[in-house]
C-alpha positions, 0 to 999 in steps of 0.5 A: 499499499503506498503511503498517503497524507491528506492536507485539507485546504483553506479553499478561497472562493472563486471571486477571491481567486479571480481578483488575485489572477487579475491583479496578476496578470494585469503585470504580465499581459497587455490584454486578458480577461478573468470571469467566472462561467459554467464550465464548457464541455471539455470533452470537445475540441480542441481540449479533447479531455476524457470528462466534461467538467472540472467539478466535483470534489476537486483536489490535487495530487502529487505522486512521487517526485522528482528524486524518482528521476534525478540524479539516476532514475527508479523505472520501477516506481509506477503508479496506477490511477485507479489506486491514486483516485481511491488514495484521493477518496474519489474511486472512479474519479477523473485525472488530468495533469503532468507526469512521466511515462511508466517506462516499463509499459512503454519501453521508453522514457517520455512526456506524459499528459493523463487525462483518464476516467479511472475504474472504482472497481475491476467490474466498473465499465465507465473507465476511459483513457485519452491520455497523451505521451511526447517521445524521442523518437530518434535522439541523434535527430532530435526527432520527437512525436506525440502519440496516444498513451493506452495505460492508465499508469504513470511512473517516477512522478506526477502532479494531478488534478482529480475530480468526479468530471462534473458541471460546475462553475470555473474561472476562465482566463484569456491572456494575449501579447505577454509583457512581462517576464513570467510565463502563464502559470507562474504569473497566476500562481506567483499571485496567489502566493502573494494574496493568500497566507495559506496553500491554494491548489489549483488545477485544469486545462489551458491552451495556446492557441496562437504563437510558440512555446519552449518545450522539453521532451525527456530522452532515455534515462541518464546512465550518469548521475544528474547532480546539478541544474547544468547537468539537467539541462544538458540531458534534456531536449529543448524545442520551440513548438507552435500552437496549438498546444492544449496542457493540463495543468496543476499548481500550488502556491505555497508549500505546506510541508509536503515536499511539492513540486509547486507547478507543472504543465504538460501538452499535447497536440494534433499535429505531433507536438507536445511535451513540458511547458517552460514559456511562450517564446513569442510574446507579442502574438501569443494567445491563452485560454484556460478553465481552472478549479480551485481544490478542496485537499492536496494529497502527497502519495509515496513521497520519495525518502531522500529528497532535493530541490534539483530539477523542479523547473 
């Protein structure tokens, strides 16, 4: 049985979070909007999520951790999403978020966008998997591809948003023409850290519909220990990729002592692009649209015994 620690949050209202987002965006984008809306059907294009909504017992989970990857990978660390949902007290729940693939199933290391309606039991027929992964298909030629991922297991580490996938009120954010230095996610999260004394956790999806982004794609596991940020950046493969790029994202404003990764966003596309989001590279033309909900609890699942702060960008 995996260890789990539940941390209840003093969840602010959507209105309070909206006010924080507006202040942050005003410092970082020329044009933006923030409003509370009924969640659109996110199972439709361009989002293509497994369930339509982001409502019903919203929570975030930090599973495993970067020390399972760095300095040396531990590929035996695999996590079944049905079990993760049960540990988060949402059996059969909906899971989105960023992680590594289960390399023992895929046969290779890769970036994963989890997008799964889990099963409450073996007899549950409502499970659905619409996950995507981006992998290096030729490391010598820097070739990558984004493909369907048929498994409900992740590897090493994961930052996940869970809910029942129900219709609900959500926060819609649009932003265009970036004028500041913060990326879209860090802009929102930094404001939450300033405006609220206690941790605020947010999850959802956003699309970079116009412009390009700097992304990385992990190659095969390193045989040499990666001990510094420079080691990691030399190992990773970085690319500028064009939109539209659909992201699933989790961000937490402050760590309440759980050894959390505070921001993590992965993306996929229908044109072969995807990976780990860093920032947009076309500030004058970039355009974002996102839908977010606020979590009620944080669940810390199977934290590494020996931890460090390297490689958490």
